[in-house]
C-alpha positions in Angstrom: 97.5 69.4 89.0 98.9 73.0 88.1 102.2 73.2 86.0 104.1 76.0 87.2 107.8 75.6 86.1 109.7 78.5 87.0 107.1 80.3 88.6 106.3 77.8 91.1 109.9 78.2 92.3 109.6 81.9 92.7 106.4 81.5 94.4 107.9 78.8 96.9 110.8 81.2 97.3 108.4 84.1 98.5 106.2 81.9 100.7 109.5 80.5 102.2 110.6 84.1 102.8 107.3 85.2 104.1 107.5 82.2 107.0 111.0 83.2 107.9 110.1 86.8 108.3 106.9 86.0 110.2 109.0 83.5 112.4 112.1 86.2 113.2 109.3 88.6 113.9 107.4 86.6 116.6 110.8 85.5 117.9 111.8 89.1 118.7 108.8 90.4 119.9 108.6 87.7 122.1 112.2 88.0 123.5 112.9 91.8 123.0 109.7 92.9 124.5 108.7 95.3 121.7 105.6 97.2 121.6 104.3 96.3 118.1 103.0 99.9 116.4 101.4 98.3 113.3 100.1 101.7 112.1 103.6 103.1 111.7 105.4 99.9 110.7 103.2 98.2 108.4 100.0 100.3 107.5 101.5 103.5 106.5 104.6 102.1 104.5 102.5 99.7 102.5 100.2 102.5 101.8 102.9 104.6 100.9 104.4 102.2 98.6 101.0 101.1 97.1 100.4 105.0 96.0 104.1 105.2 94.6 103.6 101.9 92.8 100.6 103.2 91.3 102.0 106.5 90.0 104.9 104.2 88.5 102.4 102.1 86.8 100.4 105.1 85.3 103.6 106.8 84.1 104.6 103.5 82.6 101.0 103.2 80.8 100.6 106.6 79.7 103.8 108.0 79.3 105.9 105.3 77.6 104.4 105.7 73.8 105.1 109.1 73.9 108.5 109.6 75.5 110.2 105.9 75.4 111.1 103.5 77.9 114.6 104.8 79.2 113.1 108.2 80.0 109.7 106.8 81.5 111.6 104.4 83.7 113.9 107.3 85.1 111.1 109.6 85.6 109.0 107.2 87.3 111.7 105.9 89.5 112.1 109.4 90.6 108.9 110.5 91.1 107.8 107.4 92.9 110.6 107.8 95.3 109.8 111.3 96.1 106.4 110.3 96.4 106.9 107.6 98.7 109.1 109.8 100.9 106.9 112.6 101.1 104.0 110.3 102.3 106.0 108.9 104.8 107.1 112.5 105.9 103.5 114.0 105.9 102.4 111.2 107.8 105.0 111.9 110.5 106.1 108.2 110.4 109.7 108.9 111.6 110.9 109.7 115.0 113.8 112.4 115.4 116.2 109.6 116.2 115.4 107.9 113.0 116.0 110.8 111.0 119.3 111.5 112.7 120.8 108.1 111.7 119.5 108.3 107.8 122.0 109.8 105.5 120.5 113.5 104.9 118.5 113.1 107.6 119.2 116.2 109.2 118.9 118.4 106.0 115.3 116.6 106.0 114.8 117.4 109.8 115.3 121.1 108.9 113.1 121.0 106.4 110.4 119.6 108.5 111.1 122.3 110.7 110.1 125.2 108.4 106.6 123.5 107.4 
């Protein structure tokens, strides 16, 4: 028998949220008749978040000894955020209607039209 203590509560909470999300998704797909686009909904955002997470990890590992935690955390957050959005926008993961709703989306749309 494993003794997880507080970690067990965290794992149980994450597992229950995963089950809730799966049940909600199945319900919505069945009742709203939505066509699933797993590439744009799951694969590209997961890859973008993995890339930004890797960059944040590398910043933390190699920059912290030289610049300290506060500077590294702020820089990693900003760079990770930018990498995530650049990947999503570069792979055209957004539709025009989605960009119009996002704050600053019209500016992003104009920048994308230039490139």
